[in-house]
N, C-alpha and C positions, 0 to 999 in steps of 0.2 A: 150254830153259827161260828163259835170260836174254833171248832174243829175245822170248818171249811177255811177259815182265815189262816190257820196253821198250815193246812195243806197247800193253800195258795202261796204261802211263803216258801214252802219246801219244793214245790213242783219245779220252779226254774232252776234251783240248785241241782236237783236230780237230773233234769233234762240236760243241763249244761255239762254235768259230770259225764253223762253218757256220750255226749257229742265230743267232749274233750278226749275221752278214751278212744272213741271210734276214729276221730281225726288223726290221733297220734299213731294208731295202728295202720291206717290207710296211707298216711304220708310220713311215716317215720324216717324215710330216706331224704326228705326235703323239709327243712324247717320253714322256708318261705311259703311253700304250698300248704303246709299244716296251718300256719298262721292265717293265711288268706281264707282257707276253708272254714276255720274256726270262727273268724269274724263274720263271714258271710252267713253262715248257718245261725250264728247267735242273733244277728239282726233279724233274720226271718222268724226265728222262734219268738223274739221280742214282739214283733208286729202281730204275730198270730195269737200269742197267749195273753199279752198284756191287757186287752180289753176285758177278757173274762176274769182275769185276776183282779183288775181294778174294780170290776163289778162286785166281786165277793168282798173286797175291802170296803167298798161303799156301804155294804150292808151294816157295817159297824156304826154308821152314822145315819142310818135310815130309821127314824123314830116316829112314833105317833102318840098323841096325847090321849090317855085314858084316865078319866076322872081328873085327879090333881097331879098325876105324874106322867112321864114319858117312858114308853117301852119300845123295844126293838120290834119293827114290823114283822121281821122274819121269825121272831121268837118272843112272844109277849110275856114270857116268864122272866125275861132279862130286862131289868130297869136301866134305862139310859142314864148316864152320868153318875151311876153308882160307882163305888170305889173299884169294883172288878171291871166294869165296863170302861171306865176312864183309864185304867191300867192297860187294858188291851189296846185301846185307841191310841194312847200316847207312846207305848213301847213297840207296837207292831203296826197299827193302822197308819198313823201319820208318817213314820219313817219309810214304809214301803210305798205309800202314795207319792212321797217326795222323790223317791228313787225312780219310780215308773213314769211319773208325770212331769218331772222337772229335770232331774239330773241326767238320765239317759238321753231324752230328746235334746237337751241343750248340748250335751257332749257331741252327739251325732251331727247336729246342725252346725256347730262350731267347726267340727272336723271337715264337713262338706265345704263350708265357706273358706276355710284355710287352704283347702286343696282345689279351689274353684277352677284353676287353670288346668287341672289334671283329672277332672271328673270323668272324662271319656277315655282316659288312658287305660289300657288293658289291665295293668297291675292294680289300679285303683278300683276298677269295675268288678274285679274278682272278689273284692272285699265288701264294697258298699253298693254294688250294682243294683240290688233289689230296690233301693231307694230312688233310683234314677231311671227305671225302665219306662221308656216312652215319653219322658218328661223333657221339656226344653231346658237347656243348661241354666238359664237365669232363674228358673223356678225349681231349683234343686230341693227346696224345702217343701214342695207341694205334698209329698207323702205324709208329712206331719200335719198338714191342714186336714187331711182325711182322717188321720189318727185322732186328732183332738175333736173333730166332729163326732166320731164314734164315742169318744169318752164323754162328751157333753150329753149325747143321747142316753148313754148308760147312766149318767148322773141324774138325768130327768126321770128315768124309769126306776131308780133305786132310792136315792136320797130324797127325791121329791115325790115319792110314791104315795104320800098322804094327801097329795093334791087331788082335786076332782079329775077323773079320767079325761074329760074334755080339755081341761087345762094342760094336762100332760101332753095330749095329742097336739094341741095348738102350739105348745112350746117346742115340741120336736119338729113340727112343720116349719116354724119360724127359723129354727136352727138350720134346717135343710135349705130353705130359701135364701138365707144369708150366704151359705156356702156356695149355692148355685150362682148367686149374683157375682161373687168373686171369680168363680170358675168361668163364667161367661165373659167377664171383663178381661181376665188375664189370658185365657186360652192356653193353659199350661202344658198341654201335650203337643208333641211334634206333629202328629197326624191329625188332620181335621176330623176324621171319622172317630177317633178316640175322644176328642172334645165333645162331639155331638152325642155319642153314646153315654158319656158321663152326665151330660146335661139332661138328656131325655130320661135317664134312670132316676135322677133326683126330682125331676118334674112329676113323673108318674107317681113316685113315692109320696111327694108332697100333696098331690091331689087325692091320693088314696087316703092319706091321713085326714085331710080336710073333710072328705065325704064320710069317713068313719065317725066323725063327731056327731053326725045325725043319729047314729045308733047308740050313742052314749048319753044323750040328753033326754 
């Protein structure tokens, strides 16, 4: 588990170094285009990798009680809250979770809000366009609602792994239904078809989870 956490910490650094080098070679004649490409690709990588990285980090806090002590679910040879486990959690787990779940999203949301009047300007879209694809301007933050929905589901499947499977499924279904309620109320996408597809997808997934409870009890 500790090896996976270390790799999770290194992967973004390695990926970003490769992107930085590739962008520099590709756009070495234009600093502006280099910066725009770097920011755009960095945001894409963040959205793609962060749920899996956060999932690995959550494993540090996924414990189960065996007899009189708590042990990590992924490796019951490691006792939770031991000096070694606490050191990894405090020095690597918490700081990385703070960066991925708070600092980066807050920075991006504040940046989008600050440039609200220029969200559809070509120069801005080349940097942060991935966050705004198909979304109505006033719901510039919608991509992050989807992001946190994924993180909450990951949290339920990892940190709350000791719960009864039916409880996990029900918690995940409730999470989806809450998000669906907001999506149906706000209609965040510009095209009606996109709103409908998003709603139908969450409805189908929610019903699938509810019916799956039958096979876990």
